[in-house]
DSSP file (Angstrom, degrees, kcal/mol; ACC not computed):
  #  RESIDUE AA STRUCTURE BP1 BP2  ACC     N-H-->O    O-->H-N    N-H-->O    O-->H-N    TCO  KAPPA ALPHA  PHI   PSI    X-CA   Y-CA   Z-CA
    1    1 A M              0   0    0      0, 0.0     2,-0.1     0, 0.0    91,-0.0   0.000 360.0 360.0 360.0 121.0   -9.5  -13.5   -5.2
    2    2 A S    >>  -     0   0    0      1,-0.1     4,-1.3     4,-0.0     3,-1.1  -0.461 360.0-114.5 -83.0 157.8   -7.6  -11.6   -7.9
    3    3 A H  H 3> S+     0   0    0      1,-0.3     4,-0.9     2,-0.2     3,-0.3   0.882 113.4  57.1 -63.8 -39.1   -4.6   -9.3   -7.0
    4    4 A D  H 34 S+     0   0    0      1,-0.2    -1,-0.3     2,-0.1     0, 0.0   0.719 111.9  43.0 -66.0 -17.4   -6.4   -6.2   -8.1
    5    5 A R  H <4 S+     0   0    0     -3,-1.1    -1,-0.2     2,-0.1    -2,-0.2   0.665 109.0  55.0-101.9 -20.2   -9.3   -6.9   -5.7
    6    6 A C  H  X S+     0   0    0     -4,-1.3     4,-1.7    -3,-0.3     3,-0.4   0.991  71.6 135.4 -82.6 -62.2   -7.4   -8.0   -2.6
    7    7 A G  H  X S-     0   0    0     -4,-0.9     4,-1.7     1,-0.2     3,-0.4   0.062  80.5 -36.1  52.6-163.0   -4.9   -5.1   -1.8
    8    8 A A  H  > S+     0   0    0      1,-0.2     4,-2.8     2,-0.2     5,-0.3   0.724 129.0  69.9 -68.2 -25.5   -4.4   -3.7    1.6
    9    9 A R  H  > S+     0   0    0     -3,-0.4     4,-1.7     2,-0.2    -1,-0.2   0.954 109.4  33.9 -56.1 -52.4   -8.1   -4.1    2.7
   10   10 A I  H  X S+     0   0    0     -4,-1.7     4,-2.5    -3,-0.4    -1,-0.2   0.863 117.5  54.4 -75.9 -39.2   -7.8   -7.9    2.8
   11   11 A A  H  X S+     0   0    0     -4,-1.7     4,-2.5    -5,-0.3    -2,-0.2   0.911 111.7  44.9 -62.9 -41.9   -4.2   -8.0    3.9
   12   12 A G  H  X S+     0   0    0     -4,-2.8     4,-1.8     2,-0.2    -2,-0.2   0.892 114.3  46.5 -67.3 -42.1   -5.0   -5.8    6.9
   13   13 A A  H  <>S+     0   0    0     -4,-1.7     5,-3.0    -5,-0.3     6,-0.6   0.883 112.7  53.2 -70.0 -36.9   -8.2   -7.7    7.9
   14   14 A Y  H ><5S+     0   0    0     -4,-2.5     3,-1.5     1,-0.2    -2,-0.2   0.959 109.4  47.3 -60.2 -52.3   -6.2  -10.9    7.4
   15   15 A V  H 3<5S+     0   0    0     -4,-2.5    -1,-0.2     1,-0.3    -2,-0.2   0.861 113.4  48.3 -61.6 -34.9   -3.3   -9.8    9.8
   16   16 A L  T 3<5S-     0   0    0     -4,-1.8    -1,-0.3    -5,-0.2    -2,-0.2   0.478 111.6-120.3 -86.1  -0.1   -5.8   -8.6   12.4
   17   17 A G  T < 5S+     0   0    0     -3,-1.5    -3,-0.2    -4,-0.5    -2,-0.1   0.815  73.8 130.9  69.2  27.3   -7.8  -11.9   12.2
   18   18 A A      < +     0   0    0     -5,-3.0     2,-0.3    -6,-0.2    -4,-0.2   0.403  37.8  96.7 -97.1   6.6  -10.9  -10.0   11.2
   19   19 A L  S    S-     0   0    0     -6,-0.6    -9,-0.0    -5,-0.2     2,-0.0  -0.654  74.7-120.5 -92.4 148.4  -11.9  -12.2    8.2
   20   20 A D     >  -     0   0    0     -2,-0.3     4,-2.9     1,-0.1     5,-0.3  -0.226  41.2 -88.3 -77.3 179.7  -14.4  -15.0    8.6
   21   21 A T  H  > S+     0   0    0      1,-0.2     4,-2.3     2,-0.2     5,-0.2   0.921 126.4  47.0 -61.1 -46.4  -13.4  -18.5    7.9
   22   22 A D  H  > S+     0   0    0      2,-0.2     4,-2.1     1,-0.2    -1,-0.2   0.889 114.3  45.4 -63.7 -41.9  -14.3  -18.4    4.2
   23   23 A D  H  > S+     0   0    0      2,-0.2     4,-2.4     1,-0.2     5,-0.2   0.881 111.6  53.3 -67.5 -38.4  -12.5  -15.1    3.6
   24   24 A A  H  X S+     0   0    0     -4,-2.9     4,-2.9     2,-0.2    -2,-0.2   0.926 109.3  48.8 -63.4 -41.0   -9.5  -16.2    5.5
   25   25 A A  H  X S+     0   0    0     -4,-2.3     4,-2.3    -5,-0.3    -2,-0.2   0.934 111.7  49.0 -59.3 -46.5   -9.3  -19.4    3.4
   26   26 A A  H  X S+     0   0    0     -4,-2.1     4,-2.0     1,-0.2    -1,-0.2   0.841 111.5  50.0 -68.9 -32.9   -9.6  -17.4    0.2
   27   27 A A  H  X S+     0   0    0     -4,-2.4     4,-3.4     2,-0.2     5,-0.3   0.936 109.7  51.6 -67.9 -44.3   -6.9  -14.9    1.5
   28   28 A E  H  X S+     0   0    0     -4,-2.9     4,-1.7     1,-0.2    -2,-0.2   0.887 109.1  48.8 -59.8 -38.3   -4.7  -17.8    2.3
   29   29 A R  H  X S+     0   0    0     -4,-2.3     4,-0.7     2,-0.2    -1,-0.2   0.928 113.8  47.0 -64.7 -43.2   -5.1  -19.3   -1.1
   30   30 A H  H >X S+     0   0    0     -4,-2.0     3,-1.5     1,-0.2     4,-1.1   0.930 110.3  52.4 -67.6 -41.2   -4.3  -15.9   -2.7
   31   31 A L  H 3< S+     0   0    0     -4,-3.4    -1,-0.2     1,-0.3     3,-0.2   0.830 101.2  61.9 -66.1 -28.6   -1.3  -15.4   -0.5
   32   32 A S  H 3< S+     0   0    0     -4,-1.7    -1,-0.3    -5,-0.3    -2,-0.2   0.753 115.6  32.1 -63.0 -22.8    0.1  -18.7   -1.5
   33   33 A R  H << S+     0   0    0     -3,-1.5    -2,-0.2    -4,-0.7    -1,-0.2   0.488 109.5  71.0-108.6  -9.7    0.2  -17.5   -5.0
   34   34 A C     X  -     0   0    0     -4,-1.1     4,-2.1    -3,-0.2    -1,-0.1  -0.884  46.7-176.9-126.0 104.4    1.0  -13.7   -4.6
   35   35 A P  H  > S+     0   0    0      0, 0.0     4,-2.3     0, 0.0    -1,-0.2   0.826  86.8  58.6 -64.0 -32.0    4.4  -12.5   -3.4
   36   36 A L  H  > S+     0   0    0      2,-0.2     4,-2.2     1,-0.2     5,-0.1   0.943 110.3  41.4 -65.4 -48.0    3.2   -8.9   -3.4
   37   37 A C  H  > S+     0   0    0      2,-0.2     4,-2.7     1,-0.2    -1,-0.2   0.875 110.6  57.6 -69.2 -34.9    0.4   -9.6   -0.9
   38   38 A R  H  X S+     0   0    0     -4,-2.1     4,-2.4     2,-0.2    -1,-0.2   0.935 108.9  46.7 -59.8 -43.4    2.6  -11.9    1.2
   39   39 A A  H  X S+     0   0    0     -4,-2.3     4,-2.7     1,-0.2    -2,-0.2   0.908 111.1  52.1 -61.0 -41.9    5.0   -8.9    1.6
   40   40 A E  H  X S+     0   0    0     -4,-2.2     4,-2.6     1,-0.2    -1,-0.2   0.906 110.0  47.5 -62.7 -40.4    2.2   -6.7    2.4
   41   41 A V  H  X S+     0   0    0     -4,-2.7     4,-2.1     2,-0.2    -1,-0.2   0.878 111.3  51.5 -67.6 -38.6    1.0   -9.1    5.1
   42   42 A R  H  X S+     0   0    0     -4,-2.4     4,-2.0     2,-0.2    -2,-0.2   0.950 112.6  46.1 -61.0 -48.4    4.5   -9.5    6.5
   43   43 A D  H  X S+     0   0    0     -4,-2.7     4,-1.9     1,-0.2    -2,-0.2   0.919 113.4  47.8 -64.2 -43.0    4.8   -5.7    6.7
   44   44 A L  H  X S+     0   0    0     -4,-2.6     4,-3.4    -5,-0.2    -1,-0.2   0.866 107.2  56.8 -63.9 -36.2    1.4   -5.2    8.3
   45   45 A A  H  X S+     0   0    0     -4,-2.1     4,-2.6     2,-0.2    -1,-0.2   0.911 106.2  50.6 -63.2 -43.2    2.1   -8.0   10.8
   46   46 A V  H  X S+     0   0    0     -4,-2.0     4,-2.3     2,-0.2    -1,-0.2   0.939 113.7  45.2 -60.3 -45.0    5.3   -6.1   12.0
   47   47 A V  H  X S+     0   0    0     -4,-1.9     4,-2.6     2,-0.2    -2,-0.2   0.949 112.6  50.7 -64.7 -48.8    3.2   -2.9   12.4
   48   48 A S  H  X S+     0   0    0     -4,-3.4     4,-1.6     1,-0.2    -1,-0.2   0.908 110.9  48.8 -53.3 -46.2    0.4   -4.8   14.2
   49   49 A T  H  X S+     0   0    0     -4,-2.6     4,-0.7     1,-0.2     3,-0.2   0.915 111.6  49.4 -61.6 -45.1    2.8   -6.4   16.6
   50   50 A A  H >< S+     0   0    0     -4,-2.3     3,-0.8     1,-0.2    -1,-0.2   0.897 110.7  50.3 -62.0 -39.8    4.4   -3.0   17.4
   51   51 A L  H >< S+     0   0    0     -4,-2.6     3,-1.9     1,-0.2    -1,-0.2   0.804  96.0  70.6 -69.6 -30.7    1.1   -1.4   18.0
   52   52 A E  H 3< S+     0   0    0     -4,-1.6    -1,-0.2     1,-0.3    -2,-0.2   0.810  98.5  49.7 -60.6 -32.2   -0.1   -4.1   20.3
   53   53 A G  T << S+     0   0    0     -3,-0.8    -1,-0.3    -4,-0.7    -2,-0.2   0.406  86.2 108.6 -90.2   7.8    2.4   -2.9   23.0
   54   54 A L  S <  S-     0   0    0     -3,-1.9     2,-1.5    -4,-0.1    -3,-0.0  -0.580  80.0-113.6 -84.6 146.1    1.5    0.7   22.9
   55   55 A P     >  -     0   0    0      0, 0.0     4,-2.3     0, 0.0     3,-0.3  -0.619  34.0-170.0 -77.5  88.7   -0.4    2.3   25.8
   56   56 A L  H  > S+     0   0    0     -2,-1.5     4,-2.4     1,-0.2     5,-0.2   0.839  80.0  51.8 -56.3 -41.0   -3.7    3.1   23.9
   57   57 A R  H  > S+     0   0    0      1,-0.2     4,-2.2     2,-0.2    -1,-0.2   0.923 111.7  47.4 -68.4 -40.7   -5.4    5.2   26.6
   58   58 A E  H  > S+     0   0    0     -3,-0.3     4,-1.5     1,-0.2    -1,-0.2   0.874 112.1  50.1 -67.7 -36.1   -2.3    7.4   26.9
   59   59 A L  H  X S+     0   0    0     -4,-2.3     4,-0.7     2,-0.2    -2,-0.2   0.922 109.7  50.2 -66.5 -42.7   -2.1    7.8   23.1
   60   60 A L  H >< S+     0   0    0     -4,-2.4     3,-1.2     1,-0.2     5,-0.2   0.920 109.0  51.9 -64.4 -42.3   -5.8    8.8   22.8
   61   61 A V  H 3< S+     0   0    0     -4,-2.2    -1,-0.2     1,-0.3    -2,-0.2   0.863 107.7  53.0 -64.0 -32.9   -5.4   11.4   25.6
   62   62 A S  H 3< S+     0   0    0     -4,-1.5    -1,-0.3    -5,-0.2    -2,-0.2   0.592  85.4 109.0 -79.1  -9.4   -2.4   12.9   23.7
   63   63 A L  S << S-     0   0    0     -3,-1.2    -3,-0.0    -4,-0.7    -4,-0.0  -0.307  78.1-123.1 -67.1 151.1   -4.4   13.3   20.4
   64   64 A P  S    S+     0   0    0      0, 0.0     2,-0.3     0, 0.0    -1,-0.1   0.278  90.7  58.3 -83.4  18.4   -5.3   16.8   19.4
   65   65 A F  S    S-     0   0    0     -5,-0.2    -2,-0.1     1,-0.0     5,-0.1  -0.954  98.5 -78.0-140.9 163.1   -9.0   16.0   19.2
   66   66 A A    >>  -     0   0    0     -2,-0.3     3,-1.2     1,-0.1     4,-0.8  -0.251  31.5-127.8 -65.2 143.4  -11.5   14.6   21.7
   67   67 A P  H 3> S+     0   0    0      0, 0.0     4,-1.9     0, 0.0    -1,-0.1   0.710 107.2  65.0 -62.5 -24.5  -11.6   10.9   22.6
   68   68 A D  H 3> S+     0   0    0      1,-0.2     4,-1.7     2,-0.2     5,-0.1   0.809  98.8  53.7 -70.6 -27.4  -15.3   10.8   21.8
   69   69 A R  H <> S+     0   0    0     -3,-1.2     4,-2.2     2,-0.2    -1,-0.2   0.785 103.5  56.6 -72.4 -28.5  -14.5   11.6   18.2
   70   70 A V  H  X S+     0   0    0     -4,-0.8     4,-3.2     2,-0.2     5,-0.2   0.914 105.9  50.6 -67.5 -43.8  -12.1    8.6   18.2
   71   71 A E  H  X S+     0   0    0     -4,-1.9     4,-2.5     1,-0.2    -2,-0.2   0.931 110.2  48.8 -61.3 -41.9  -15.0    6.4   19.2
   72   72 A G  H  X S+     0   0    0     -4,-1.7     4,-2.8     2,-0.2    -1,-0.2   0.931 112.2  49.4 -64.3 -42.3  -17.1    7.7   16.4
   73   73 A L  H  X S+     0   0    0     -4,-2.2     4,-2.5     1,-0.2    -2,-0.2   0.925 110.9  48.9 -63.2 -40.7  -14.3    7.2   14.0
   74   74 A A  H  X S+     0   0    0     -4,-3.2     4,-2.4     2,-0.2    -1,-0.2   0.921 112.5  48.2 -65.4 -40.4  -13.7    3.6   15.2
   75   75 A R  H  X S+     0   0    0     -4,-2.5     4,-2.5    -5,-0.2    -2,-0.2   0.941 113.7  47.1 -64.2 -47.6  -17.4    2.8   14.9
   76   76 A R  H  X S+     0   0    0     -4,-2.8     4,-2.1     1,-0.2    -1,-0.2   0.865 111.8  52.0 -58.9 -37.5  -17.5    4.4   11.3
   77   77 A T  H  X S+     0   0    0     -4,-2.5     4,-2.7    -5,-0.2    -2,-0.2   0.928 110.5  46.3 -71.2 -41.4  -14.3    2.4   10.3
   78   78 A V  H  X S+     0   0    0     -4,-2.4     4,-2.6     1,-0.2     5,-0.2   0.924 112.7  50.6 -65.2 -41.1  -15.7   -0.9   11.5
   79   79 A E  H  X S+     0   0    0     -4,-2.5     4,-1.8     1,-0.2    -1,-0.2   0.893 112.5  47.3 -60.8 -37.4  -19.1   -0.2    9.7
   80   80 A R  H  X S+     0   0    0     -4,-2.1     4,-2.6     2,-0.2     5,-0.2   0.945 111.6  50.2 -69.0 -46.1  -17.2    0.7    6.5
   81   81 A A  H  X S+     0   0    0     -4,-2.7     4,-2.0     1,-0.2    -2,-0.2   0.904 110.9  49.1 -59.8 -42.9  -15.0   -2.5    6.8
   82   82 A E  H  X S+     0   0    0     -4,-2.6     4,-2.0     1,-0.2    -1,-0.2   0.884 111.0  50.1 -68.4 -36.1  -18.0   -4.7    7.3
   83   83 A A  H  X S+     0   0    0     -4,-1.8     4,-2.5    -5,-0.2    -2,-0.2   0.872 111.4  48.3 -66.8 -37.4  -19.8   -3.1    4.3
   84   84 A E  H  X S+     0   0    0     -4,-2.6     4,-2.2     2,-0.2    -2,-0.2   0.812 109.6  52.2 -72.7 -27.4  -16.7   -3.6    2.1
   85   85 A A  H  X S+     0   0    0     -4,-2.0     4,-1.8    -5,-0.2    -2,-0.2   0.862 110.9  47.9 -74.5 -35.4  -16.4   -7.2    3.2
   86   86 A R  H  X S+     0   0    0     -4,-2.0     4,-1.7     2,-0.2    -2,-0.2   0.942 113.4  47.9 -65.3 -46.0  -20.1   -7.8    2.3
   87   87 A E  H  X S+     0   0    0     -4,-2.5     4,-2.5     1,-0.2    -2,-0.2   0.903 110.2  52.3 -60.1 -43.1  -19.5   -6.1   -1.1
   88   88 A S  H  X S+     0   0    0     -4,-2.2     4,-2.7     1,-0.2    -1,-0.2   0.875 107.8  51.8 -61.6 -39.6  -16.4   -8.1   -1.7
   89   89 A G  H  X S+     0   0    0     -4,-1.8     4,-1.8     2,-0.2    -1,-0.2   0.854 107.8  51.4 -64.8 -34.3  -18.3  -11.3   -1.0
   90   90 A R  H  X S+     0   0    0     -4,-1.7     4,-1.5     2,-0.2    -2,-0.2   0.912 111.9  47.5 -71.5 -40.7  -21.0  -10.3   -3.5
   91   91 A R  H  X S+     0   0    0     -4,-2.5     4,-1.4     1,-0.2     3,-0.3   0.938 110.4  51.2 -65.4 -40.3  -18.3   -9.7   -6.1
   92   92 A D  H  < S+     0   0    0     -4,-2.7    -1,-0.2     1,-0.2    -2,-0.2   0.875 107.5  54.7 -63.0 -35.7  -16.5  -13.0   -5.4
   93   93 A D  H  < S+     0   0    0     -4,-1.8    -1,-0.2     1,-0.2    -2,-0.2   0.838 109.9  46.0 -61.9 -32.6  -19.9  -14.7   -5.8
   94   94 A R  H  <        0   0    0     -4,-1.5    -1,-0.2    -3,-0.3    -2,-0.2   0.739 360.0 360.0 -84.7 -21.4  -20.3  -13.2   -9.2
   95   95 A A     <        0   0    0     -4,-1.4    -1,-0.2    -3,-0.2    -2,-0.2   0.487 360.0 360.0 -71.5 360.0  -16.8  -14.0  -10.4
């Protein structure tokens, strides 16, 4: 995985444990060589840990838009992340 292709997409997925075994191994290899991405992972891990303690239901109720829109946004976000992961895998296979 080259630095220009990993970016925050992979770092975020790595921190959240959302990568499959092969992608996680590739991310770890990249992280072992890339101080920029290691710093990104450290920063995202701090944010992730902080967010874990927040009361999600109360936050959603306080948002200025309907919770059903949040559900749709979450679904679309997951679908997009999965599509990007598939595309990333295809690019890695060609590299």
